[in-house]
Phi, psi and omega in degrees: 000314181296321179295318179296315180297316182292321178295318178297316179298315182294325177298313180295320180295317178297319178299316180294320178296316180300313180297321180296316180295322179296331182270359179288146175282168180299319180297320179292321180296324180295335178291330181263149174271147178302320180299321180294317179296318178297316181297318182295322183276344181248283187300313184295319180293321178296320178296318178296319179300315180293321178298315180296314182300308182288325178296318178296318179298316181292321183284335182264306185289311188300309181297322180297313180295320181295313180297315180299313181296317181296318179296323178292319184286317182301323180291338184270308188199141177284329178296316179295323177298319178296317180297316179296317177302317178295320178298319179296318179296316178298319179298315178298316179298318179297314180298317179296321177293320177298317179297321180296323180284319188282325185304312179298322178295318179300315179296322179296316178297318179299315180296321178298317179296318178296320180295320178297316178297321179296315179296320177300319177296319178295323178297313179300316180296316180296320179293321178295325181269009180057033172267072190290329177296314179297317180298318180294318178301316180291315186292321185252359179244288187290315183299311178299326177297314180296318180296321179294318179296317178296318179298320178297317178296316179299317180295320180298316180294316181296320182290324181275337182052037182289324185207121180286350179293334185277351181289138180256003181238143177252132182274164179297322180297319179296318178297316180299319179296318181295314179296323178297318178297318183293315189261339184082001179271127182285075184296325180299326178287328179290331182284342182290000000 
């Protein structure tokens, strides 16, 4: 349910962004960089989609389960209630620490992607203006460095598996699981 809602929301948001950009005047378009527009319509919308999906799951499932568990535990024992309370506090501290660690990495990856889009725009502009030396410097110097740095960050995140939010690729298994949830057809078993 959360996946459907978030996907539906992101589809509508992308459509609205596209229509808004199409209605901008030439002067307004010059205020924005192409790289910025690309990032806003792709990465940012995907991040919002993931936030909605995970947020809905957390906001719907977690409180219901927590209230149910607490009511069951409180009726049984005060010692057990204390242990559960301590567990909840430890869990909150852990989540906050993970967010504190992951946020800077996430921002770094985002900035690298924006910089790559900006350099691609500069390359196109230099080629249009026949500034071939500048285009070559950017294309064979700066761009590969940025791509290598982004690749390094992606590999680091993938190797540590600290946060699945930073992945920019969706695996076949993940798609199969989502389609299975939506349709009730065990696609993961069909793929074996």
